[in-house]
C-alpha positions as CSV (number, residue, x, y, z in Angstrom):
1,M,0.0,0.0,0.0
2,A,1.1,3.5,-0.7
3,F,0.3,5.9,2.1
4,N,-1.0,9.3,1.1
5,G,-2.7,12.3,2.5
6,E,-2.2,14.4,5.7
7,F,-4.2,14.4,8.8
8,Q,-4.0,16.6,11.8
9,H,-4.5,15.0,15.2
10,A,-3.9,15.6,18.9
11,M,-1.6,13.4,21.0
12,D,-2.4,12.9,24.6
13,E,0.0,13.5,27.5
14,K,1.1,9.9,27.5
15,G,2.2,10.0,23.9
16,R,-0.8,8.2,22.5
17,L,-2.2,9.1,19.1
18,I,-5.2,7.9,17.1
19,M,-3.9,6.9,13.7
20,P,-6.3,7.5,10.8
21,A,-8.4,4.4,10.2
22,R,-7.1,3.6,6.7
23,F,-3.5,3.9,7.9
24,R,-4.2,1.8,11.0
25,E,-5.7,-1.0,8.9
26,A,-2.7,-1.0,6.5
27,L,-0.2,-1.0,9.4
28,G,-1.7,-4.0,11.1
29,A,-1.4,-4.8,14.8
30,H,2.5,-4.5,14.8
31,Y,4.6,-2.0,13.0
32,M,8.0,-0.2,13.4
33,M,8.7,3.4,14.3
34,A,12.1,5.0,13.7
35,K,13.7,8.4,13.9
36,G,13.2,9.9,10.5
37,M,14.8,12.7,8.5
38,E,14.0,16.4,9.2
39,H,13.1,15.4,12.8
40,C,9.9,13.5,12.1
41,I,9.0,9.9,13.0
42,F,8.9,7.3,10.3
43,V,6.3,4.5,10.6
44,Y,6.6,1.3,8.6
45,T,4.6,-1.8,8.2
46,M,6.5,-4.9,9.3
47,E,6.7,-6.0,5.6
48,E,8.2,-2.7,4.5
49,W,10.5,-2.7,7.5
50,G,11.8,-6.1,6.5
51,R,12.6,-4.8,2.9
52,L,14.4,-1.8,4.4
53,E,16.4,-4.0,6.8
54,E,17.5,-6.2,3.8
55,K,18.7,-3.1,1.9
56,L,20.6,-1.7,4.8
57,N,22.1,-5.0,5.8
58,A,23.4,-5.5,2.3
59,L,25.5,-2.4,2.5
60,N,29.3,-2.5,3.1
61,V,29.9,-2.7,6.8
62,F,33.5,-1.6,6.3
63,N,32.3,1.9,5.3
64,K,32.2,4.1,8.4
65,K,29.3,6.3,7.0
66,I,27.2,3.2,6.5
67,R,28.0,1.9,10.0
68,D,27.2,5.3,11.5
69,F,23.9,5.5,9.7
70,K,22.8,2.0,10.6
71,R,23.7,2.5,14.2
72,R,21.7,5.7,14.5
73,F,18.8,4.4,12.5
74,F,18.4,1.0,14.2
75,S,19.1,2.3,17.7
76,G,16.4,4.9,17.3
77,S,13.7,2.4,16.2
78,S,11.2,0.2,18.1
79,E,8.5,-2.3,17.4
80,C,5.0,-0.9,18.3
81,E,1.4,-2.0,18.4
82,T,-2.0,-0.4,18.3
83,D,-4.1,-0.6,21.5
84,K,-7.8,-1.6,21.7
85,Q,-8.8,2.1,21.2
86,G,-6.9,2.4,17.9
87,R,-4.1,4.4,19.4
88,I,-0.4,4.2,18.8
89,H,2.1,5.0,21.5
90,M,5.3,6.8,20.9
91,N,8.0,6.5,23.5
92,Q,9.5,9.6,25.0
93,E,12.8,9.4,23.0
94,L,10.9,9.5,19.7
95,R,8.6,12.3,20.9
96,S,11.6,14.3,22.0
97,Y,13.5,13.7,18.8
98,A,10.6,15.0,16.7
99,G,9.6,17.8,19.1
100,L,6.1,16.4,19.5
101,N,3.9,17.9,22.1
102,K,0.1,17.9,21.4
103,D,-0.8,18.9,17.9
104,V,0.7,16.7,15.2
105,Y,0.4,15.8,11.5
106,I,0.3,12.3,10.3
107,V,1.5,12.3,6.7
108,G,1.5,9.6,4.0
109,A,4.9,9.4,2.3
110,G,4.5,6.5,-0.1
111,E,5.9,3.3,1.5
112,H,5.8,4.8,5.1
113,I,4.0,7.3,7.3
114,E,5.6,10.3,8.9
115,I,4.5,11.9,12.2
116,W,5.4,15.6,12.5
117,D,5.0,18.4,15.0
118,K,2.2,20.6,13.6
119,A,4.3,23.8,13.4
120,A,7.3,22.0,12.0
121,W,5.2,20.2,9.3
122,E,3.5,23.5,8.3
123,Q,6.8,25.3,7.9
124,Y,8.4,22.4,6.0
125,R,5.4,22.0,3.7
126,D,5.2,25.7,2.9
127,G,8.9,25.6,1.9
128,L,8.2,22.6,-0.3
129,D,5.3,24.3,-2.0
130,V,7.7,27.0,-3.2
131,E,10.1,24.4,-4.7
132,Y,7.4,21.9,-5.9
133,E,7.5,22.7,-9.6
134,G,11.3,22.9,-9.7
135,L,11.6,19.5,-7.9
136,A,9.2,17.9,-10.4
137,E,11.2,19.3,-13.3
138,E,14.5,18.2,-11.9
139,L,13.3,14.7,-10.9
140,F,11.2,13.8,-14.0
141,L,13.0,15.5,-17.0
């Protein structure tokens, strides 16, 4: 499944967040969360996580940049599950990394989902809007 769309939600004080129903169904009962790029949280299905692990583990372990990336990426990840109320729980380390407080955006990003602080996403999205046409031209021509 390709995840798409953006949804604004509120996270409670315990770091629980209701995932949009169609995302929740696609994620299944267990999924992986990791520190993403630009200080957001990446969320993967177990199937997609397995594909990503295979790609990362196929890289040259004798390259320091690869070792550094893998250490940071895997150490900042955790397996998670949805509770009976349809909420996901983000641990404090992930919330701190992404600067998440109460208001967040849940964003479909193709093969994964991203969870952003509301203000950070709006600022980042506005910057992308300015470059959107140029990016399309550069990537597809």
